[in-house]
C-alpha positions in Angstrom: -17.0 -13.9 4.3 -14.5 -12.9 7.0 -15.1 -9.7 8.9 -13.1 -7.8 11.5 -14.7 -5.5 14.0 -12.0 -4.7 16.6 -9.2 -2.3 15.5 -5.9 -2.9 17.2 -4.6 0.4 18.6 -1.2 -0.3 16.9 -2.9 -0.2 13.5 -2.5 3.5 13.0 1.1 3.4 14.0 1.8 0.8 11.4 -0.1 2.7 8.8 2.0 5.8 9.7 5.1 3.7 9.1 3.8 2.6 5.7 3.0 6.1 4.7 6.6 7.2 5.3 7.7 4.7 2.6 5.3 5.4 -0.3 3.7 8.4 -2.0 0.7 10.1 -0.5 -1.4 9.0 -3.5 -0.4 5.4 -3.1 -1.3 5.5 0.6 -4.7 7.1 0.0 -5.5 4.6 -2.7 -4.3 1.3 -1.1 -4.0 1.8 2.7 -6.3 4.5 3.9 -9.3 2.2 4.4 -7.3 -0.7 6.0 -7.3 -1.9 9.6 -4.9 -4.3 11.2 -4.9 -6.6 14.2 -2.0 -8.2 16.0 -2.3 -11.9 17.0 0.6 -13.2 19.1 3.2 -14.2 18.5 3.7 -12.9 14.9 0.5 -12.9 13.0 -0.9 -9.6 11.7 -4.4 -9.7 10.2 -5.2 -7.1 7.6 -8.8 -6.2 6.6 -9.1 -5.2 2.9 -12.2 -4.1 1.0 -12.0 -6.8 -1.7 -9.9 -9.6 -3.2 -8.4 -7.3 -5.9 -7.1 -4.9 -3.2 -5.5 -7.9 -1.3 -3.7 -9.2 -4.4 -2.3 -5.8 -5.3 -1.0 -5.2 -1.8 0.5 -8.7 -1.6 2.3 -8.2 -4.9 3.5 -4.6 -4.6 3.6 -3.6 -0.9 4.1 -6.7 1.2 7.7 -5.8 2.0 6.7 -2.3 3.0 4.0 -3.6 5.3 6.3 -6.2 6.9 9.0 -3.6 7.5 6.5 -1.2 9.2 5.3 -4.0 11.5 8.9 -5.0 12.3 9.8 -1.4 13.1 6.9 -1.1 15.6 6.7 -4.6 17.1 10.2 -6.0 16.6 9.0 -9.2 15.0 8.9 -10.5 11.4 5.2 -10.8 10.8 3.1 -13.4 9.1 0.5 -11.4 7.1 -3.0 -12.7 6.9 -5.7 -10.9 4.8 -9.4 -10.9 5.4 -12.0 -9.3 3.1 -14.4 -6.8 4.7 -16.6 -5.3 2.0 -17.8 -2.6 4.4 -14.4 -0.9 3.9 -15.2 -0.4 0.2 -17.3 2.6 1.2 -14.1 4.5 1.8 -12.9 4.1 -1.7 -13.2 7.0 -4.0 -15.1 6.4 -7.3 -13.0 5.9 -10.4 -10.1 4.3 -8.6 -8.6 1.1 -10.2 -9.9 -1.1 -7.4 -13.4 -0.9 -8.9 -14.8 -3.8 -10.9 -16.5 -1.5 -13.5 -13.2 0.3 -14.2 -11.3 -3.0 -14.7 -13.7 -5.6 -15.8 -11.0 -8.2 -16.5 -8.5 -7.2 -13.9 -10.2 -8.7 -10.8 -10.8 -12.0 -12.5 -7.1 -12.0 -13.5 -6.1 -11.3 -9.9 -8.3 -14.0 -8.5 -6.9 -16.4 -11.0 -3.3 -15.5 -10.0 -2.5 -13.4 -13.1 -0.5 -10.2 -12.7 -0.8 -8.8 -16.2 -3.6 -6.3 -16.0 -4.1 -5.7 -12.3 -4.0 -1.9 -11.5 -2.6 -1.0 -14.9 -2.7 2.8 -14.5 -0.4 4.5 -12.0 -1.8 7.0 -9.5 -1.6 10.6 -10.7 0.2 13.1 -8.5 -2.5 15.7 -7.5 0.2 18.5 -7.6 1.0 17.8 -11.3 -1.6 20.1 -12.8 -1.5 22.9 -15.4 -2.2 25.4 -12.6 1.0 24.3 -10.8 3.2 24.3 -13.9 5.4 27.4 -14.1 5.6 28.6 -17.7 8.7 30.3 -19.0 10.7 30.6 -22.3 12.2 27.1 -22.0 8.9 25.3 -21.7 6.2 27.6 -23.2 6.0 25.6 -26.5 5.6 22.3 -24.6 2.9 23.8 -22.4 1.0 25.3 -25.3 1.1 22.0 -27.2 -0.1 20.0 -24.2 -3.0 22.5 -23.7 -3.9 22.1 -27.4 -4.0 18.4 -27.1 -6.3 18.7 -24.1 -8.7 20.7 -26.2 -8.8 18.3 -29.2 -7.5 14.9 -28.1 -6.8 12.5 -30.9 -6.9 15.3 -33.5 -4.2 17.9 -32.7 -0.6 16.6 -32.3 -1.1 12.9 -32.2 1.1 11.5 -30.9 2.5 14.2 -28.7 6.2 13.3 -27.9 8.0 15.4 -25.2 11.7 14.9 -24.7 14.3 16.4 -22.5 16.8 15.8 -19.7 15.6 14.2 -16.4 13.8 16.5 -13.9 12.7 19.2 -16.3 8.9 18.6 -16.0 8.0 16.0 -18.6 6.1 13.9 -16.1 4.4 17.0 -14.7 3.1 17.9 -18.2 1.9 14.3 -19.0 0.1 14.0 -15.7 -1.4 17.5 -16.1 -2.9 16.4 -19.4 -4.2 13.2 -17.9 -5.8 15.1 -15.0 -7.6 17.5 -17.4 -8.7 14.7 -19.8 -10.0 12.6 -16.9 -12.0 15.5 -15.7 -13.6 15.7 -19.2 -14.7 12.1 -18.9 -12.0 10.6 -21.1 -10.8 7.1 -20.3 -7.1 7.6 -19.5 -4.3 5.2 -18.8 -1.0 6.7 -17.6 2.0 4.6 -16.6 5.8 4.3 -17.2 7.2 2.3 -20.1 8.9 0.0 -17.6 5.5 -0.9 -16.1 4.0 -1.4 -19.6 6.9 -3.8 -20.3 6.5 -5.6 -17.0 2.7 -6.0 -17.5 3.3 -7.4 -20.9 5.8 -10.0 -19.6 3.4 -10.9 -16.8 0.5 -11.3 -19.3 2.7 -13.6 -21.4 3.6 -15.7 -18.4 0.0 -15.9 -17.1 -1.6 -16.5 -20.5 -3.6 -13.3 -20.3 -2.5 -11.5 -23.4 -6.1 -10.9 -24.7 -7.0 -9.1 -21.4 -3.8 -7.1 -21.6 -4.5 -6.0 -25.1 -8.1 -5.1 -24.4 -7.1 -2.9 -21.5 -4.5 -0.9 -23.5 -6.4 -0.7 -26.8 -9.8 0.3 -25.4 -8.9 3.7 -24.0 -9.3 7.3 -25.1 -5.9 8.4 -24.0 -2.7 6.4 -23.5 0.2 8.3 -21.8 3.5 6.5 -21.5 6.4 8.0 -19.5 10.1 7.2 -20.3 9.3 5.5 -23.6 13.1 5.1 -24.2 12.8 2.1 -22.0 11.6 0.2 -25.1 15.2 0.1 -26.4 16.5 -3.4 -27.0 13.2 -5.0 -26.0 12.2 -6.5 -29.4 9.0 -8.3 -28.3 7.7 -5.4 -26.2 8.4 -3.1 -29.2 6.3 -5.4 -31.4 3.4 -5.3 -28.9 3.6 -1.5 -28.5 3.7 -1.1 -32.3 0.3 -2.8 -32.7 -1.1 -1.0 -29.6 0.0 2.3 -31.2 -1.5 1.5 -34.5 -4.8 0.4 -33.0 -5.2 3.6 -31.0 -4.0 5.9 -33.8 -6.4 4.4 -36.3 -9.2 5.0 -33.9 -8.1 8.6 -33.4 -7.3 8.0 -29.7 -4.7 10.3 -28.1 -1.2 9.0 -27.5 1.2 11.0 -25.3 4.8 9.9 -24.8 7.9 11.2 -23.0 11.6 10.3 -23.3 14.9 11.6 -22.2 15.9 11.9 -25.9 14.5 12.5 -29.4 13.0 9.4 -31.0 15.8 9.2 -33.6 18.3 9.0 -30.8 16.8 6.1 -28.9 19.2 3.3 -29.6 17.9 -0.1 -30.8 14.4 1.2 -31.5 12.7 -0.2 -34.6 12.6 2.3 -37.4 8.8 1.9 -37.8 8.3 3.0 -34.2 10.7 6.0 -34.7 8.7 7.0 -37.7 5.4 6.8 -35.9 6.6 8.7 -32.9 7.4 11.6 -35.3 3.9 11.5 -36.9 2.5 14.1 -34.6 4.6 16.7 -32.7 8.1 16.1 -31.2 9.1 18.9 -28.8 12.0 19.4 -26.5 11.8 20.6 -22.9 14.9 22.7 -21.9 16.4 23.7 -18.6 14.6 26.8 -17.2 16.5 30.2 -17.1 17.1 32.0 -13.8 13.8 34.0 -13.9 11.7 30.9 -14.4 13.6 29.0 -11.7 12.9 31.8 -9.2 9.2 31.6 -10.1 9.3 27.8 -9.6 11.0 28.1 -6.2 8.2 30.5 -5.0 5.5 28.3 -6.4 6.8 25.2 -4.8 7.2 27.0 -1.5 3.7 28.4 -1.7 2.3 25.0 -2.3 3.8 24.0 1.1 2.4 27.0 2.9 5.5 29.1 2.9 6.1 32.5 1.2 9.7 32.9 0.3 11.2 36.3 -0.2 12.9 37.4 -3.4 16.4 37.1 -1.8 15.9 33.6 -0.6 14.2 32.5 -3.9 17.0 34.0 -5.9 19.6 32.3 -3.8 18.1 28.9 -4.3 17.5 29.4 -8.0 21.1 30.5 -8.5 22.5 27.3 -6.9 20.2 24.8 -8.7 20.3 25.4 -12.4 19.7 22.3 -14.4 17.0 20.2 -12.7 13.5 21.3 -11.6 13.2 18.1 -9.4 16.4 19.1 -7.5 15.1 22.6 -7.3 12.0 21.3 -5.5 14.2 19.2 -3.2 16.2 22.3 -2.3 13.0 24.1 -1.4 11.9 21.2 0.7 15.2 21.1 2.6 15.1 24.8 3.3 11.5 24.6 4.6 12.3 21.5 6.8 15.3 23.2 8.4 13.3 26.4 9.1 10.3 24.6 10.6 12.5 22.2 12.7 14.4 24.9 14.4 11.7 27.7 14.3 14.2 29.7 12.3 14.0 32.5 9.8 15.0 31.7 6.2 18.2 33.8 6.3 21.6 33.5 4.7 23.0 31.1 7.4 20.0 28.7 7.0 20.3 28.8 3.2 24.0 28.1 3.3 23.3 25.2 5.7 20.5 23.7 3.5 22.4 24.0 0.2 25.9 23.3 1.5 26.4 20.3 -0.8 25.6 22.5 -3.9 28.3 25.1 -3.1 31.8 23.9 -4.3 33.6 26.3 -2.0 32.2 24.4 0.9 32.6 20.9 -0.4 34.9 18.6 1.6 34.1 20.4 4.9 31.7 19.6 7.6 30.9 16.4 9.5 31.0 12.9 8.1 28.9 9.8 8.9 31.5 8.7 11.5 31.1 12.0 13.3 27.3 11.6 13.4 27.6 8.1 14.8 30.2 9.0 17.4 28.3 12.1 18.7 24.9 10.4 18.9 26.4 7.3 20.6 28.1 9.5 23.2 24.9 11.5 23.8 22.9 8.3 24.6 25.6 6.4 26.3 25.5 3.4 23.9 28.1 1.7 21.7 28.3 2.8 18.0 28.1 -0.9 17.0 24.7 -1.1 18.7 23.3 1.7 16.5 24.7 -0.1 13.4 23.3 -3.5 14.6 19.9 -5.1 13.8 18.6 -4.4 17.3 15.0 -3.0 17.4 14.8 -2.0 21.0 13.6 1.6 21.6 16.9 2.6 23.3 18.7 1.8 20.0 16.0 2.6 17.4 15.5 6.2 18.5 19.3 7.1 18.4 19.5 5.3 15.0 16.7 7.4 13.6 18.5 10.5 15.0 21.7 9.4 13.2 19.8 9.1 9.9 18.1 12.5 10.3 21.4 14.2 11.2 23.3 12.5 8.5 20.8 13.8 5.9 20.7 17.3 7.3 24.4 17.8 8.2 26.3 15.7 5.7 26.5 15.4 1.9 25.7 11.7 1.8 22.9 10.1 -0.1 20.2 8.0 1.5 21.8 4.9 0.2 25.2 5.8 1.7 23.5 6.7 5.0 21.7 3.4 5.1 24.9 1.4 4.3 26.7 3.1 7.2 24.0 2.5 9.7 23.7 -1.2 9.4 23.2 -1.9 5.8 19.6 -0.5 5.6 17.9 0.5 2.4 17.0 4.0 1.4 13.3 3.6 2.3 14.2 2.6 5.9 16.4 5.7 6.1 13.6 7.9 4.8 11.3 6.5 7.4 13.7 7.3 10.2 14.1 10.8 8.9 10.4 11.3 8.8 10.0 9.9 12.3 12.4 12.4 13.8 10.8 15.3 11.9 7.4 14.4 13.3 8.7 13.9 16.8 10.6 17.2 16.8 7.5 19.0 15.5 5.4 18.0 18.5 7.9 17.3 21.3 10.0 20.2 22.6 12.5 17.8 24.3 13.2 16.0 21.0 13.5 19.3 19.2 16.0 20.5 21.8 18.1 17.2 21.4 18.2 17.6 17.7 19.3 21.3 17.9 22.0 20.3 20.4 23.3 17.5 18.2 23.3 19.8 15.1 25.3 22.3 17.1 27.8 19.7 18.2 28.3 18.5 14.6 29.0 22.0 13.2 32.5 21.9 14.6 33.3 18.6 13.0 35.4 18.2 9.9 36.6 21.8 9.8 
């Protein structure tokens, strides 16, 4: 068995780069125990706790790892994995890497199958009932979910929650899963898209029996965005039999969708009928009072106490989508921490400028950001937009990405396209990099503040 004892000092830097591109839960599960070594000219050796871990990283995260190495070392790496079982001591019990949890999964992975490996997605630790703000628009959904938690498989089976995107469906599903897991229930939670992909992979790899065993031998099956079944006849057939098996065994089924079952186009009538067997409830957009409470709760979870005026201001400008409400809170907090500023009217206007119609069409554009940063560092704009990975170019490029996000109304995709055709994950990494640097380096913080000040006069 291969082992690795020396840890390359660049290992932590690469892991930081990976963390910027994935969720904290994904990082804790798949990357926290890893170590890396650089072998010239382009080989990177990665120590993993087991073969299952290796296969999952190769299939899901290889591009993320390669990009993080490329950002740090400026080379396209050749990734080589080595199993070091001692690293397994860092894995928390109950995670999907463990053989007891997935008896067939590791064998499938070793055989090259992708059907059942890591079936269940990682739950967001923030998505609990304690963190769910209850109001008149969601109290029925909340009460129904709590009732299911008390009597899974008996009360409201299936539980079908529907509503527009960003209103809290995923939060409620995962809150239920958290609670039921804590009560020793065997829970599988994933998106309908992942269910479909796992089914296709199982067909291709000849592992349908393992696939069916995994989904039909659980206490709770929670599927997010079940409207993804539309027009997928063979997946609908498979899901129909999975549903029947679990229902007949009085196992709990929890589903979410962006619409009522009867409004999901090209969905078999027998599935529509079964989805309505239990309880179908709608999640509505929260009223102002609930939005204010959500803003305060989200800020408090990030260690910030927002006053009534600030919370009211944010809630007034984000009315339909809780996810956007959380994004607005994050943006306000980031700007306040970056500049050491109070959350006053000026900062709120700056943070939420793109949500205020009277201010749309004003302010700097991407071309302004590129020009001002290029002038500040004495380099050509075309260099920032190039594929160069030298420090003298990468740092200004990351500043451009950060400033474009804070000072313009452009999306991550638009920013990436303007700065050299980069994808949104690369842009997100650059933004996080500048935030971290500015938080610990006064010189960087001063540069950012100067550039933001210079951009304020653009596009007026």
